[in-house]
C-alpha positions as a Python dict, from the first residue, in 0.01 Angstrom:
ca = {
    (1, 'M'): (0, 0, 0),
    (2, 'T'): (148, -162, 307),
    (3, 'N'): (589, -303, 257),
    (4, 'I'): (514, -558, 439),
    (5, 'G'): (888, -676, 432),
    (6, 'G'): (1189, -782, 150),
    (7, 'N'): (1041, -864, -150),
    (8, 'M'): (597, -812, -54),
    (9, 'S'): (370, -568, -95),
    (10, 'Q'): (-1, -623, 0),
    (11, 'F'): (-230, -426, -96),
    (12, 'N'): (-632, -365, 2),
    (13, 'I'): (-887, -478, -301),
    (14, 'Y'): (-988, -137, -423),
    (15, 'A'): (-652, -53, -483),
    (16, 'A'): (-554, -360, -641),
    (17, 'K'): (-852, -290, -850),
    (18, 'A'): (-722, 10, -994),
    (19, 'H'): (-332, -22, -1000),
    (20, 'L'): (-353, -345, -1175),
    (21, 'S'): (-104, -369, -1475),
    (22, 'L'): (113, -193, -1226),
    (23, 'L'): (73, -453, -956),
    (24, 'V'): (118, -741, -1232),
    (25, 'Q'): (441, -600, -1362),
    (26, 'K'): (563, -585, -957),
    (27, 'A'): (524, -931, -978),
    (28, 'L'): (663, -1080, -1311),
    (29, 'L'): (1009, -835, -1143),
    (30, 'G'): (953, -1117, -866),
    (31, 'E'): (827, -940, -625),
    (32, 'E'): (525, -1102, -425),
    (33, 'V'): (214, -935, -392),
    (34, 'I'): (-35, -941, -174),
    (35, 'I'): (-452, -862, -176),
    (36, 'A'): (-593, -815, 103),
    (37, 'R'): (-918, -779, 255),
    (38, 'D'): (-960, -570, 571),
    (39, 'N'): (-571, -565, 582),
    (40, 'K'): (-593, -913, 612),
    (41, 'P'): (-390, -1101, 345),
    (42, 'M'): (-627, -1310, 72),
    (43, 'V'): (-427, -1392, -203),
    (44, 'K'): (-104, -1367, -345),
    (45, 'L'): (-32, -1281, -741),
    (46, 'V'): (316, -1357, -840),
    (47, 'A'): (471, -1495, -1157),
    (48, 'I'): (400, -1790, -1338),
    (49, 'N'): (759, -1916, -1425),
    (50, 'I'): (689, -2080, -1776),
    (51, 'P'): (1066, -2262, -1930),
    (52, 'K'): (1166, -2160, -2257),
    (53, 'T'): (1214, -2411, -2446),
    (54, 'K'): (1507, -2442, -2701),
    (55, 'R'): (1510, -2388, -3045),
    (56, 'Q'): (1546, -2697, -3271),
    (57, 'L'): (1716, -2669, -3622),
    (58, 'N'): (1669, -2780, -3912),
    (59, 'F'): (1334, -2987, -3755),
    (60, 'A'): (1183, -2953, -4104),
    (61, 'K'): (1516, -3080, -4331),
    (62, 'G'): (1361, -3280, -4585),
    (63, 'V'): (998, -3147, -4531),
    (64, 'I'): (982, -2877, -4820),
    (65, 'K'): (1140, -2972, -5153),
    (66, 'L'): (1232, -2716, -5380),
    (67, 'A'): (1220, -2736, -5763),
    (68, 'A'): (1555, -2736, -5919),
    (69, 'D'): (1529, -2406, -6083),
    (70, 'F'): (1321, -2210, -5850),
    (71, 'D'): (1479, -1895, -5866),
    (72, 'K'): (1471, -1874, -6282),
    (73, 'P'): (1309, -1533, -6359),
    (74, 'L'): (912, -1632, -6433),
    (75, 'E'): (836, -1528, -6816),
    (76, 'D'): (544, -1301, -6713),
    (77, 'F'): (765, -1090, -6558),
    (78, 'G'): (1019, -977, -6811),
    (79, 'D'): (845, -649, -6806),
    (80, 'Y'): (953, -593, -6393),
    (81, 'Q'): (1314, -696, -6511),
}
């Protein structure tokens, strides 16, 4: 592993294979991870920024209809009440 400076590290391919989970975690935390071959940078591992969608309330309002007596006790369950 080589610290390039700032928020970036460089790993050779062999080390990257052995420590892939660690490298992914570093990328998720915002660090740029460079993977090199023979100390020549080949690829950069960075996290994908997927924007979170805002939840929409009441989107299914009116789609599901309940009977007026939906919470009335069932006759079969008299012994359990």
